[in-house]
C-alpha positions, 0 to 999 in steps of 0.5 A: 477750643477754637482749634478743635471747632475749626478742625471739626469744621474742616473735617466735615467740609472735607468729607462733604467736599470729597463727596461733592467732587465724587458726585460731579465726577460720576455725572461727568463720567456718565456724560462723556466717557460712558456713551462714546467708549461703552465703559461702565458708569461710576458710582459716587464712591468709585468716582471719589476713589478715582479722584483721590488717585488722580490727585495723588499722582498729579500733585506737585508739592512746592516749597513757598516762602511766605512771610508772616506779615503776608500770610492770610489769617486762618479763617480766610485760608479756610474760606478759600479752601472751602470755596475751591473744594465746592466751587471748582466742581460746581463750575465743572458741572455747569460747563459739563452740562452746557457741553452735554446739552450740545451733544444731545 
């Protein structure tokens, strides 16, 4: 039962994280790509698609040897993943906002 709840949690946060990344991508695209290049702005769903394509082509799978005793508990790995999924776009948006404010 615990695995089902964790799976549902990860799925929900995966969808929310993907939406958040798409939102941040559409905002950054509107700030830095649309004005200088005159390209149309992206909707959140278009930015999600662009994010998925970029991740697909830029992902480099690696094989790592992790010893059982060194492996983090599943809950800790989950917290790390959620922090990265929401934290990295938030930091990007913050720095993008700072740079965008210098441009105006």
